Every structure is written in structure tokens, then in C-alpha cells.
C-alpha positions in Angstrom: -35.5 35.5 -19.8 -35.8 31.8 -20.8 -37.2 29.6 -18.1 -34.9 26.8 -19.2 -31.6 28.3 -20.5 -29.1 26.2 -22.5 -26.2 24.9 -20.5 -23.5 27.6 -20.0 -20.6 25.4 -20.8 -17.0 26.7 -20.4 -16.0 24.7 -23.6 -17.7 23.1 -26.4 -19.5 19.9 -25.8 -17.2 18.2 -28.2 -14.1 19.3 -26.2 -15.6 18.0 -23.0 -16.4 14.6 -24.7 -12.9 14.3 -26.1 -11.6 14.8 -22.5 -13.8 12.0 -21.3 -12.5 9.8 -24.1 -8.9 10.5 -23.1 -9.8 9.6 -19.5 -11.4 6.4 -20.5 -8.5 5.4 -22.7 -6.1 5.8 -19.6 -8.4 3.9 -17.4 -8.6 1.0 -19.9 -4.8 1.0 -20.3 -4.6 0.5 -16.5 -7.2 -2.2 -16.5 -9.6 -0.1 -14.4 -13.4 -0.4 -14.9 -14.5 3.0 -13.7 -13.3 6.1 -11.8 -14.7 7.9 -8.8 -14.1 11.6 -9.5 -14.1 13.9 -6.3 -12.1 16.9 -7.4 -14.3 19.8 -8.5 -11.8 21.0 -11.1 -11.8 17.4 -12.6 -15.6 17.5 -12.9 -15.4 21.0 -14.5 -12.8 19.8 -17.0 -14.7 16.7 -18.0 -18.2 18.1 -18.1 -18.3 21.9 -17.4 -20.0 21.3 -14.0 -19.3 24.5 -12.0 -20.2 24.7 -8.3 -18.8 25.1 -4.7 -20.9 22.2 -3.5 -17.8 19.9 -3.4 -17.5 21.0 0.3 -20.2 18.3 0.8 -20.1 14.7 -0.4 -20.1 14.7 -4.2 -18.9 12.2 -6.7 -18.9 11.8 -10.5 -18.7 8.1 -11.6 -17.1 7.6 -15.0 -17.4 4.1 -16.4 -14.6 3.0 -18.6 -16.8 1.2 -21.1 -18.3 4.4 -22.6 -21.5 4.7 -20.5 -22.5 8.1 -19.5 -21.0 9.6 -16.2 -23.3 9.6 -13.2 -23.2 12.5 -10.7 -24.1 12.1 -7.1 -24.7 15.4 -5.3 -27.1 17.3 -3.0 -30.4 19.0 -4.0 -29.0 22.5 -3.9 -26.7 21.6 -6.9 -29.3 19.9 -9.0 -30.3 22.7 -11.3 -26.7 24.0 -11.4 -25.5 20.7 -12.6 -28.1 20.6 -15.3 -27.4 24.1 -16.6 -23.6 24.3 -16.4 -22.6 20.8 -17.6 -23.3 18.0 -20.1 -24.1 15.5 -17.3 -27.4 13.8 -18.1 -27.7 11.4 -15.1 -27.8 13.3 -11.8 -28.6 11.5 -8.6 -29.5 13.2 -5.3 -28.6 12.3 -1.7 -30.7 13.8 1.0 -29.7 15.4 4.2 -30.7 13.5 7.3 -29.4 12.6 10.8 -28.4 9.2 9.5 -27.4 10.2 5.9 -24.6 8.2 4.4 -24.1 9.4 0.8 -21.4 6.7 0.4 -24.4 4.2 0.5 -26.1 6.1 -2.3 -22.8 5.9 -4.2 -22.7 2.2 -3.8 -26.2 1.9 -5.3 -25.0 3.6 -8.4 -22.0 1.3 -8.6 -24.3 -1.7 -8.2 -26.5 -0.4 -11.0 -23.4 -0.2 -13.2 -22.5 -3.8 -12.5 -19.2 -2.8 -10.9 -19.2 -5.3 -8.0 -15.8 -7.2 -7.9 -14.3 -4.7 -10.4 -11.3 -2.4 -10.1 -12.2 1.2 -9.6 -9.8 4.2 -9.4 -10.6 6.8 -6.8 -9.4 10.4 -7.0 -7.7 11.0 -3.6 -5.6 14.2 -4.0 -8.4 16.7 -3.7 -10.1 19.0 -1.2 -13.4 17.5 -2.5 -12.7 14.3 -0.6 -12.2 14.9 3.1 -10.8 12.2 5.4 -14.3 11.6 6.9 -15.8 11.2 3.4 -13.0 8.8 2.4 -13.6 6.8 5.6 -17.3 6.5 4.9 -16.6 5.4 1.3 -14.1 2.8 2.3 -16.3 1.5 5.1 -19.4 1.3 2.9 -17.8 -0.3 -0.1 -15.5 -2.6 1.8 -14.3 -5.5 -0.3 -17.4 -5.2 -2.6 -15.0 -3.9 -5.3 -11.3 -3.0 -5.5 -10.6 0.7 -5.0 -7.1 1.9 -6.1 -5.3 5.2 -6.1 -5.8 7.1 -9.3 -2.3 8.5 -9.0 -3.4 12.1 -10.0 -4.6 10.8 -13.4 -6.9 13.7 -14.4 -4.5 16.3 -13.1 -1.8 15.0 -15.4 -4.3 14.9 -18.3 -5.0 18.6 -17.5 -1.4 19.8 -17.2 -1.0 20.7 -20.9 -3.7 23.1 -21.9 -5.8 23.2 -25.0 -6.1 26.3 -27.2 -9.4 27.2 -25.5 -7.9 26.8 -22.1 -4.9 29.0 -23.0 -7.2 31.8 -24.2 -8.9 31.8 -20.7 -5.5 31.9 -19.2 -4.4 34.8 -21.3 -7.6 36.7 -20.4 -6.8 36.1 -16.7 -3.3 37.4 -17.3 -4.5 40.6 -18.9 -6.8 41.2 -15.9 -4.0 40.5 -13.5 -1.6 43.0 -15.2 -4.2 45.7 -14.8 -4.7 44.9 -11.2 -1.0 45.0 -10.4 -0.8 48.4 -12.0 -3.8 49.5 -9.9 -2.2 48.1 -6.6 1.1 50.0 -7.3 -0.8 53.2 -8.1 -2.7 53.0 -4.9 0.2 52.2 -2.7 1.2 55.0 -0.2 2.1 55.4 3.4 -0.7 55.8 5.9 -3.2 53.3 4.4 -3.8 49.8 5.6 -2.2 47.0 3.6 -5.7 45.6 3.4 -6.7 48.7 1.4 -4.4 47.3 -1.3 -6.2 44.0 -1.1 -9.4 45.9 -1.8 -7.9 47.6 -4.8 -6.9 44.2 -6.2 -10.3 42.7 -5.7 -12.1 45.7 -7.1 -9.9 45.7 -10.1 -10.2 42.0 -11.0 -13.9 41.6 -10.2 -14.7 44.7 -12.2 -13.1 43.1 -15.2 -15.1 39.9 -15.0 -12.6 37.7 -13.1 -13.8 35.0 -10.7 -13.5 35.3 -7.0 -9.9 34.2 -6.2 -9.7 30.6 -5.2 -7.4 31.6 -2.3 -6.8 34.6 -0.2 -4.1 37.0 -1.5 -0.8 37.6 0.2 -0.3 41.3 1.1 2.3 41.1 3.8 3.8 44.4 5.0 6.6 45.4 7.4 8.1 42.6 9.4 5.5 40.2 8.0 6.8 40.6 4.5 9.2 37.6 5.2 6.2 35.3 5.8 5.4 32.7 3.1 1.6 32.9 3.8 -0.9 35.6 4.3 -2.1 36.6 7.9 -5.0 38.3 9.4 -5.1 41.7 11.2 -4.3 44.6 8.7 -1.3 46.7 9.3 -0.8 50.4 8.5 1.9 51.2 6.0 4.7 53.5 7.2 7.0 56.0 5.5 9.9 53.5 5.6 8.3 50.1 4.8 7.9 47.2 2.4 5.0 45.0 1.2 5.2 41.8 -0.6 2.2 40.9 -2.7 1.4 37.5 -4.3 -2.0 36.7 -5.6 -4.0 34.8 -8.2 -6.5 35.9 -10.8 -8.9 33.4 -12.2 -11.1 33.7 -15.3 -13.5 30.9 -15.9 -11.6 29.0 -13.2 -8.3 29.3 -15.0 -5.6 30.9 -12.8 -2.5 33.0 -13.3 -0.4 34.5 -10.5 2.0 37.3 -9.8 4.5 38.2 -7.1 6.0 41.7 -6.5 7.5 43.8 -3.8 6.8 47.5 -3.2 9.3 49.5 -1.1 8.6 52.8 0.7 11.2 55.4 1.7 14.9 55.0 1.2 16.1 51.8 -0.3 19.2 50.3 1.3 21.9 48.6 -0.7 21.0 45.3 0.9 17.5 45.6 -0.3 18.5 46.6 -3.8 20.8 43.6 -4.0 17.9 41.3 -3.0 15.9 42.7 -5.9 18.7 42.4 -8.5 19.4 38.8 -7.5 15.8 37.9 -7.6 15.2 39.4 -11.0 18.3 37.8 -12.6 17.4 34.4 -11.1 13.8 34.7 -12.4 15.2 35.6 -15.8 17.5 32.6 -15.9 14.7 30.3 -14.7 12.4 31.6 -17.4 14.9 31.2 -20.2 15.2 27.5 -19.8 11.5 26.8 -19.6 11.5 24.9 -22.9 10.6 21.4 -24.0 12.9 18.8 -22.6 14.0 20.8 -19.5 13.0 19.1 -16.3 11.3 21.0 -13.5 14.2 19.9 -11.3 16.6 21.7 -13.6 14.6 24.8 -13.2 14.8 24.5 -9.4 18.6 24.0 -9.8 18.8 27.5 -11.5 16.8 29.0 -8.6 19.1 27.4 -6.0 22.2 28.5 -7.8 21.0 32.1 -8.1 20.2 32.4 -4.4 23.3 30.5 -3.2 25.7 32.7 -5.3 23.9 35.8 -4.1 24.5 34.7 -0.5 21.0 33.8 0.3 21.1 30.0 0.6 19.5 30.2 4.1 16.5 31.8 2.5 15.8 29.1 -0.1 12.5 27.3 -0.2 12.1 23.6 -0.9 10.0 24.5 -4.0 10.0 27.6 -6.2 6.8 27.3 -8.3 4.2 25.0 -9.6 1.6 24.4 -12.3 -1.4 26.7 -12.4 -4.6 26.0 -14.3 -8.2 25.2 -13.4 -8.6 25.1 -9.7 -11.3 25.8 -7.2 -11.1 27.0 -3.5 -9.0 26.8 -1.4 -6.0 27.0 -3.7 -4.7 28.4 -7.0 -1.9 25.7 -7.0 -2.7 23.1 -9.6 -0.3 20.5 -8.2 1.4 18.2 -9.0 3.7 19.2 -10.6 5.8 21.4 -8.4 9.2 22.8 -9.1 11.6 21.2 -6.6 15.0 19.5 -6.7 15.2 16.4 -8.7 11.7 16.5 -10.1 11.9 14.6 -13.4 8.8 16.1 -15.0 9.6 17.6 -18.4 8.4 20.9 -19.6 5.8 20.4 -22.5 4.1 22.9 -24.7 0.8 23.9 -23.2 2.0 23.9 -19.6 1.3 27.0 -17.5 3.7 27.5 -14.7 4.1 30.1 -11.9 7.7 30.9 -11.0 8.7 32.9 -8.0 11.8 33.8 -6.2 11.0 34.7 -2.7 13.7 35.9 -0.4 13.0 36.7 3.2 15.7 37.4 5.8 14.3 36.9 9.2 17.4 38.4 10.8 17.3 41.8 9.1 13.5 41.7 8.4 14.1 42.5 4.7 12.0 40.7 2.0 11.9 40.6 -1.7 9.7 38.5 -3.9 9.3 38.5 -7.7 7.3 36.0 -9.8 5.3 35.6 -12.9 3.2 33.1 -14.9 4.5 31.6 -18.1 3.3 29.4 -21.0 5.7 26.7 -22.2 5.7 26.7 -26.1 7.7 24.8 -28.7 10.4 27.4 -28.4 11.0 30.3 -26.0 8.4 30.6 -23.2 5.5 33.2 -23.4 5.5 35.3 -20.2 1.8 35.7 -19.5 1.9 38.1 -16.5 4.2 41.2 -16.6 6.2 42.9 -14.0 7.4 46.5 -13.8 10.8 47.3 -15.5 12.2 48.6 -12.3 11.8 48.1 -8.6 8.8 49.9 -7.3 9.8 52.5 -4.7 7.2 54.9 -3.1 9.1 57.9 -1.7 
């Protein structure tokens, strides 16, 4: 084993450098002199840097003029930053009772001659807590002008490169196998958390990452919930379980949503399935260049409304997926909601779902898949069974 392994980059050095050039071109067009990057997925996309250390104060400074990015992080991430990225200039802030890493950041900005300059700051990220933003603003003050980056890197990432698409397809193949395993393991008498274990065993055994967010395996009356809950529940002879979960490979996510029924299926439940699948089919068909995400939502709303489920409609019915870190597999914006003017473009990867929960009857039905927008018909990346899954 080599004592100093070569960087384990997710992409070629050339692709990472091209992405940095794209970012600098956008910054220059906005008249911005540098960017403070706080989102871990942005650092990964730009440099390959792969860590969970973003839960602490961590920032990548990207000067617009072509000088190399500078990373400010903690000591536990030093070697990892060297061996997973192309970052050459890595600075450390040290833990102490009076530590203020924002002051260390200002030193870097001073070295780069950015006093009085305009600097974009990445705000929509779990890598920049309110406390850390406050410290940054209080420390920098009027020394320079900070401005909202307006999701700049996220929009640069929304259309995937061929290499990114290959990772996404790999994640999709792992997901399809896992859904088959979950269905095969489903039976009355087990805990719904047993199916979570099946899912995790399947995906991790095939080389997937640990999921960036907890899966949703809601059974019985909890199947109408839109989020997962704690406290496992035992599946009964007459029952339902709605599953929605991500699979990530090299941090690139796909998702699925499916419903498994147990026992006798009522006409009402069967109708919910039929309406959901037909609506999903119609939404998928129009995912082509030139279609807006708002138009896709309109198809979703029309399908549920005509089926008699207007009350069950959500305010959004899907979103972009891609490279994300904990705590979410949602790579947003963009989301699929009414009036969203964002156009479908080749290279976008979108998760669609039609979730229909009736709190009055307790019946639930959810179906969803991940697709790739192409120059023509969309490529559905994650498959669903041909028929409603019923365990009798």
C-alpha cells in the first residue's frame, strides 16, 4: 500500500478544471471578484473534495481572476482534502474556546486582495448554518461587499456531463435491484424497518454510498405521511406500505417511489393506483426540451383533479436530483411546481412522483421514478413493476 496515494478523483482533473472555468466566466459576467463556496456538493463538483466535514465551518474561496481556489477547513479534513481533490492551497482553522473561523477566512480574502471587492456567497446550503453566516457577516462587515450567489453553482450543475450521467445510471441499476429485493422480502408479520434493512443491505452490497437522507418506509395509517417517522411498525395481513428512497453512487442520486399492498385490494385502492400510474406516464411523456417544469406540474394536477383527488395534491411533485450530500437527496432548485418557468434541457435528471394520501380513509398510493431529459423522449432511469404489487 502506497503511503501517499494519488488523488481519488470522481472525475478527470480536466473536467474539474473546466467546471471551475465555467464558474469563473459566470462570476466575471456578474462583475464579481470571487465566490465563497460553502455547499459540499459544490466543492465536490468543482474539485472532487469529498467529506462530511461541512457540518463545521468550511469554505472554498474561488477567485474570478484564475488564481487557484483556497480551502479553509479543520485539521481532520486536511489529508482527505489532499487525497480526494485537486485543491492545492489548504488552510486550517483550529478548535479553541474563542475560535472564529470567519476571521481565518478574512485573512485569506486579505491575502487575495479582495478588500472593497464584490464577492458572491453561496447561501442555499446546509453547509452554512445561520450561526456561521452571522459570524461571517459580523467579521467581514463592510470590508468587502457580499452578495447572494443566486444558486449559481447549482444551476451550472443541473445539466449533467456524460461522466455524471454514467454515475447516475449506475445508481439506477443498483436501485432497481434493491426495489426487487424489498418487494421479495415483503410479507405480513415483519417490521417495516426490516424492509429498510433489506434496502440498505442491497445497495451497500453493490457499492452504493450511504444514502444522503433516511428512506421513507411508511406502513399502515402512516402511509399517508409525506415524511418518514421513527418507531417501527409490524406489517399486518391487510396492510399497505409506501416506500420512497434514494440510491447514490459517487454522490449522484436517483430515487424511486412505490406502494406494496397486503391482503385484499379494494376498488378504491386500485383506482388510486391506476390514476397515479396514468398521471406519471403523462408527466413523463412531456419531459422534453422546451417543456417547462410548471407544465409538468399542470399534468400532475390535472390527473389528480380528474381522478377526484384534488384535496390530496401537493404543492410540488418532483425535483432535480444529482450530486448531493446529507441531509437530502433533493438537488433543488429546480422543483416541479405550478408556474415554474424552468425549461427541460438535455442532461437534466428529475425525480417525478405522484403521491396520493387520503387522510379520511387512510388509503395511500405513491408511484415515482427518476428520468433523464434527452434531445427526444426521456430516458426512464429507475424502473417500476408492471403491475401493482399485492402480497396475499
